[in-house]
N, C-alpha and C positions, 0 to 999 in steps of 0.2 A: 493582473494575470486573468486568464479566461481558459473555459474547455468546453469542447463541443459536447453535446448531449445525445445519447443515444439509448434505445430500449431494445437490443437485438435479443435472441433468443438463446434458450439451452440446447444445445446439440446432442447427439447419440456419442456416448465415448466407445469403452470396452464393453459395455452392455447397455441396455436400454433404460433411460431415465425417464418416466413420464412425468409431466409437469402442466397443471391446468394453464391454459392459454391465458394470457394477460399478467401473469405475475411475476415475470421476469424482470429484474431491475438492472441486470447486467448480461453481458454477453460472454458466455464460456463455452469456448468452441472447439477446443482439442484435447487429447490426452498425450503425453509424451513419456509415458513411461507406467510402470506398476508400483503400486504403494508399496513399501518394505514391509516385512512381518512385523505384526504387531501394532500396525498403525490402525487397523479396523476396530481393534480392542480399544485402543486409546481414544478413538475418535467419538466413544460414547461417554467419556469422563465429563465431569463439570469443568471448566476452564477455571484457573485460581483467579481469586479477586486481584484486579489491578491496582496500581498506585493512581490516584487521580488529581488532576489540576485543571484549572481555567487558562489555558495558555494564550486564548484568542480572545479574551475580554476587550482589548483594545481595538479589535475590529468588530465588535457589536456581536460576538458569538460567545453567549455564557453556558454552551455545553461543557461538560465536564471529559477530558481525555486523558489517555494514558498513553506514555512515551513508547513507541517501538523498540524493541530490544536493539541496543547499538545505534537508536535513532538520532542521537546528539553527535555522534562521530567524534565525542571528545576523548576516547580512550581506543587504541588499535583494538581491532576486532577480526576474527576468522569467521564470524556469524553472516557477515554480508557476502554475498558471492557477487566479484566485481570482475568485469571484463571489459576489452576494447580500451584500457587505459585509465578506467576509473581509478580513483585513489583518495585517500584523505589529503586534504590541503589546508594551510594555514587561513583563517579568516571564519569568522562564525555569523550568523545573522545579529543584527545589533540589539536585539530587542530583550534578550536575557529571558525568554518564556520558559526556560527550565528551571528558573531560580537566579541564573547570574548569566552573564554574557559569556559565550565559550571562545575557544581558540580555535576551533577546527571546523570543517563541513567537508562534503564530499565533492570532489571536481570530477565532472563527466564532459569529456570532450567530445567531439563530434562523432557519432557511432557507438558510444560507450554505453555500457548498460550495468545497471547495479540492482541486485535482487535482495530484500530482506530476509532474515530467518522466518521460518514459517512458525504463527502464532496460533495459539487454541483461539477459536472464534465461536461467539454463540449468536442466536437470533439478533440479540439487542446490539450486537458490535456493526453498527450499521454505516457509520461514515469515518473517513479520515482526512486529514489536512497534513500540509509541510509547508516548510519555506523554501523559496528557491529565487536564484537571480541569474542572468546571463552572463557571460564574461564580455562579449561585445556585442552590440545591438540588440537583436531579438532571438531567442531561441525557443525550439520546440520540442517539449518532452511528451513522451507517449507513455502513459502510466497504464499498468496492467495487473490484473488480479492473477494470482497462481493459487488455485486449491488442491489441495492434498486429500483424497477421499479415498474410501475402501474400493473404489471403482477405477481409480487412476487419478492422474492430474489433469485439472481442469485450468484452462489459460483464457482469459478475456482478449477480446479483440482489442482493447484498450481506449482511453480516452486521451485525445491530443489536450496539451495545457501548453498555452503561450507564456514565456518567461521573459520579462524585461530586466533591465541593467542593474535595477535596484531590488532589494530584498524585500519581498511580499510574501504574505501567506496565500497557499493556494486557495482556490474555492472550495466549499465543502463536495467530497468526493463520496461515492456510495461503494460499499463493500460487497452487496449482495449475499451478504451472509445468513439473511432471513431465508432468501430463495434456496440457498444451499442447503441448508441445514434441513429445510421442508421437504425437498425432493429426494434427499438421500437419506434423511432420517437419522443424521448423524450430529454429533458437535465436529464442525470443520477446522482444519489447518489452513491458514491463507498466508502468504508471502506476497509483498509489495515488488513490481519489477518496473525500475525507471529506465528509459531509452531515449537518448538524443537523437532526435530525427533531423534537426538542423542547429546550425550554431554551436554553441557549448555551454556549459550550465553548471550551476552548483546547486544541491540540495542540503537541507539541514533540519534538524529537530521535526521528525516524522512522528506524527500522533494519530492513535486511535481511539473511536469514540465509542464507548461501550454505554449507550444511551440506556435508561432506565433500569441499569444493574442495581 
């Protein structure tokens, strides 16, 4: 599984946000609404301590990660937003990285999209990983960051991830949390959006890395 690398820039949304040149680790390019009342106050709060594990040790990644809410897809959840035919399907990644091999994953047919619930993130929540496989041949996912701030919603242009026919962990992808919190001065709220660009795919066990927490 591979992904293309990019370092685009943070653009103006509903108000101007100035950022020193060269510090941006992700592309956050659009506002799609106004943050509901109360989010601005909540944005300055400290995020709760996560439950940590080392799910990627088998792949020479010794970092500690926390499971994204509903990210194992083992129980039905209204937290994830599903469109285009995305749905829980039988079958799980076979490695049991959550402690045991599961029974479910998230199926994404061509054109489907799934977005995680918003999660409180701080500057040290820097990377994330997940498991994926294609249904037939190779599939391509676009993985985007959706940030909820007091200025509005910021959405990255995304990273393309090629998915093969066997379950594999993604590469280490970056959240840009350190950048967003630096330029907004807030504790941010992040959702991960997965969209199938070609083929059809499944994802499972989505993890966030709260490094150095």
